[in-house]
C-alpha positions as CSV (number, residue, x, y, z in Angstrom):
1,M,0.0,0.0,0.0
2,K,2.8,2.4,0.9
3,N,4.6,1.8,-2.4
4,S,1.4,2.5,-4.3
5,L,0.9,5.8,-2.4
6,V,4.5,6.8,-3.2
7,E,4.0,5.9,-6.9
8,L,0.8,8.1,-6.9
9,S,2.7,10.9,-5.3
10,V,5.7,10.8,-7.7
11,N,3.3,10.6,-10.7
12,A,1.6,13.7,-9.4
13,L,5.0,15.3,-9.0
14,D,5.6,14.6,-12.7
15,R,2.4,16.4,-13.6
16,I,3.1,19.4,-11.5
17,S,6.6,19.7,-13.0
18,R,5.3,19.5,-16.5
19,K,2.2,21.8,-16.0
20,R,3.5,24.6,-13.8
21,K,3.4,27.9,-15.6
22,P,4.6,31.1,-14.0
23,S,1.9,33.8,-13.8
24,P,2.4,37.0,-15.7
25,H,3.7,39.8,-13.5
26,R,1.4,42.6,-12.6
27,S,3.9,45.3,-11.7
28,S,5.6,47.9,-13.8
29,V,8.6,48.1,-11.5
30,R,11.7,46.9,-13.2
31,G,15.3,46.1,-12.3
32,K,17.1,44.7,-9.4
33,M,16.5,46.0,-5.9
34,S,19.1,47.4,-3.7
35,A,20.5,45.3,-0.9
36,K,20.7,48.3,1.4
37,V,18.6,47.8,4.6
38,A,17.8,50.4,7.1
39,G,17.6,47.9,9.9
40,A,15.6,45.0,11.3
41,A,11.8,45.2,11.1
42,K,10.0,46.9,14.0
43,V,7.7,44.3,15.4
44,P,5.0,45.3,17.9
45,A,5.3,43.7,21.4
46,T,2.1,41.8,21.3
47,S,0.7,38.2,21.7
48,D,-2.1,39.0,19.3
49,W,-1.5,37.3,15.9
50,D,-3.9,39.6,14.1
51,V,-2.0,42.6,15.3
52,L,1.3,41.1,14.1
53,R,-0.1,40.3,10.7
54,G,-1.6,43.8,10.3
55,A,1.7,45.4,11.3
56,A,3.6,43.2,8.8
57,R,1.5,44.5,5.9
58,T,3.1,47.9,6.1
59,C,6.7,46.7,6.7
60,K,9.4,48.6,4.8
61,A,12.5,47.3,6.7
62,C,14.1,46.3,3.4
63,P,13.5,47.3,-0.3
64,L,11.6,44.1,-1.2
65,Y,8.2,45.6,-0.5
66,K,8.7,48.0,-3.5
67,N,8.3,45.2,-6.0
68,A,6.0,42.9,-4.1
69,T,2.2,42.9,-4.5
70,Q,1.8,42.4,-0.7
71,T,3.2,41.0,2.5
72,V,2.7,37.3,2.8
73,F,2.4,36.4,6.5
74,G,2.2,32.9,7.9
75,E,-1.1,31.0,8.4
76,G,-2.3,28.0,10.3
77,P,-3.4,27.1,13.9
78,L,-1.8,29.1,16.6
79,K,-1.4,26.0,18.7
80,A,0.3,24.0,16.0
81,R,2.7,21.3,17.0
82,I,4.7,21.9,13.7
83,V,5.9,25.1,12.1
84,L,7.1,24.9,8.5
85,L,9.5,27.7,7.6
86,G,10.3,28.3,4.0
87,E,12.3,30.9,2.1
88,Q,10.0,33.5,0.7
89,P,6.7,33.8,-1.1
90,G,6.7,32.8,-4.8
91,D,4.7,34.3,-7.7
92,A,1.4,32.6,-6.8
93,E,1.8,33.4,-3.1
94,D,2.6,37.1,-3.8
95,L,-0.6,37.4,-5.8
96,E,-2.8,35.5,-3.5
97,G,-1.3,36.7,-0.2
98,R,-1.0,33.2,1.3
99,P,2.1,31.0,1.9
100,F,2.7,27.8,-0.1
101,V,-0.2,27.9,-2.4
102,G,1.8,27.5,-5.7
103,P,3.3,24.4,-7.3
104,A,5.9,24.0,-4.4
105,G,3.1,24.3,-1.8
106,R,1.0,21.7,-3.6
107,L,4.0,19.4,-3.6
108,L,4.7,20.0,0.1
109,E,1.1,19.1,0.9
110,R,1.4,15.8,-1.0
111,A,4.7,15.0,0.7
112,L,3.2,15.8,4.1
113,A,0.2,13.6,3.4
114,E,2.5,10.8,2.3
115,A,4.5,11.2,5.5
116,G,1.3,11.0,7.6
117,V,1.3,14.7,8.6
118,D,-1.9,16.8,8.2
119,R,-0.9,20.2,6.7
120,A,-4.0,21.8,8.1
121,R,-2.6,21.2,11.6
122,C,0.7,22.9,10.7
123,Y,1.6,26.6,10.7
124,V,3.4,27.6,7.5
125,T,5.4,30.7,7.0
126,N,8.5,32.1,5.4
127,A,11.8,33.6,6.5
128,V,11.2,36.5,4.2
129,K,7.7,38.0,3.8
130,H,8.0,39.7,0.4
131,F,8.5,38.1,-3.1
132,K,11.9,38.9,-4.5
133,W,12.0,38.6,-8.3
134,K,13.4,39.8,-11.6
135,P,11.5,40.2,-14.8
136,R,11.9,38.1,-17.8
137,G,9.4,39.0,-20.5
138,K,6.0,38.5,-18.9
139,R,7.4,36.3,-16.2
140,R,8.6,37.0,-12.7
141,L,11.6,34.9,-11.8
142,H,12.5,34.1,-8.3
143,E,15.6,35.6,-6.8
144,K,17.3,34.4,-3.6
145,P,17.1,36.9,-0.7
146,N,20.4,38.2,0.5
147,N,21.7,38.3,4.1
148,A,20.5,41.8,4.7
149,E,17.0,41.0,3.6
150,I,16.9,37.8,5.7
151,A,18.1,39.8,8.7
152,A,15.6,42.6,8.2
153,C,12.7,40.1,8.2
154,R,14.0,37.9,11.0
155,P,11.9,39.6,13.7
156,W,8.6,38.6,12.0
157,W,9.1,34.9,11.9
158,Q,10.6,35.0,15.4
159,A,7.5,36.8,16.7
160,E,5.4,34.0,15.1
161,L,7.4,31.3,16.7
162,K,7.3,33.0,20.1
163,L,3.5,33.1,19.9
164,I,3.1,29.5,18.6
165,R,5.9,27.7,20.6
166,P,5.9,24.6,18.3
167,Q,7.3,21.2,19.2
168,F,8.8,20.9,15.7
169,L,10.4,23.5,13.5
170,V,11.1,22.5,9.9
171,C,13.6,24.6,8.0
172,L,12.7,24.1,4.3
173,G,15.8,24.9,2.4
174,G,19.0,26.9,2.9
175,T,17.5,30.3,3.4
176,A,15.2,29.2,6.2
177,A,18.1,27.3,7.8
178,R,20.4,30.3,7.6
179,A,17.7,32.5,9.2
180,V,17.3,30.1,12.1
181,F,20.9,29.1,12.7
182,E,22.4,32.5,11.7
183,R,25.1,30.8,9.6
184,E,25.4,29.2,6.2
185,V,23.9,25.7,6.3
186,K,24.8,23.1,3.8
187,V,21.4,21.5,3.4
188,M,22.5,18.4,1.5
189,S,24.9,17.4,4.2
190,E,23.0,18.6,7.2
191,R,19.5,17.6,6.2
192,G,17.5,14.9,8.0
193,S,18.9,15.3,11.5
194,I,16.9,16.8,14.4
195,V,18.5,19.3,16.8
196,K,17.3,21.5,19.6
197,T,17.2,25.3,19.0
198,A,16.0,28.3,20.8
199,W,12.8,28.1,18.8
200,A,11.8,24.4,19.2
201,E,12.8,21.3,21.0
202,R,13.1,19.6,17.7
203,T,14.4,21.5,14.6
204,L,14.7,19.7,11.3
205,V,16.6,20.9,8.3
206,T,15.5,19.6,4.9
207,I,15.1,20.8,1.3
208,H,12.6,23.3,0.0
209,P,10.0,21.5,-2.2
210,S,10.7,23.9,-5.1
211,S,14.1,22.3,-5.5
212,L,12.3,19.0,-6.6
213,L,10.5,20.8,-9.4
214,R,13.9,22.0,-10.8
215,I,15.3,18.4,-11.1
216,P,15.2,17.6,-14.9
217,D,15.7,13.9,-14.6
218,S,12.5,12.0,-13.7
219,E,14.2,9.1,-11.9
220,A,16.3,11.5,-9.7
221,R,13.3,13.6,-9.0
222,H,11.3,10.6,-7.8
223,R,14.2,9.5,-5.7
224,E,14.6,12.9,-4.0
225,F,10.8,13.1,-3.4
226,A,10.9,9.8,-1.6
227,R,13.8,11.0,0.5
228,F,11.9,14.2,1.3
229,V,8.9,12.2,2.4
230,G,11.1,10.0,4.6
231,E,12.5,13.1,6.4
232,L,9.0,14.5,7.0
233,T,7.8,11.2,8.6
234,L,10.0,12.2,11.6
235,L,7.3,14.8,12.3
236,A,4.6,12.2,12.7
237,K,6.4,10.4,15.5
């Protein structure tokens, strides 16, 4: 039965990889954004999630807000046992205003289901709350946040975690891991192990699901998906 479920998931992964199409950008802003940052975000001292989310909507701690459609704050139950921390919103997330709703988010949901974890019971958010991109024709291509942008946004996800106090924190990819550990993390060599951090008793480093969508070889993509699912099963224990 388990093998059948994995086969269904990897077949779905093939379909997502083939069908995903970037949305046309809806901004006239062009060019790369400056890495200059005035300082870390000013986060209100509150235990009210709605107040935090509302304050984040007007954040201008770094220049990324200039090209983004909106701030994309985290969402999920505030008593969640698991927090999933990604890199930043993508094109679909920027337009919809919700985290992990694009191709990578759908893939994450499939992987969590395969691992026996209900995404609806997880809180999902990102280390950076605005979409960083560069134009290519009618497409908006993802750009990796730099250290200054990660540092400027750090107080937001920290405020989320202080409020939720999860048992598990999952760093999805290198940017999320760098934000949490405040150092460069070699995901491929450090993934899969659970360590204690200031933010959770159990912190897991693994890949970002978007990385699976970029693997051109079908067999390799299926193999890495299965490995990803295996790491997420640690959350169900």
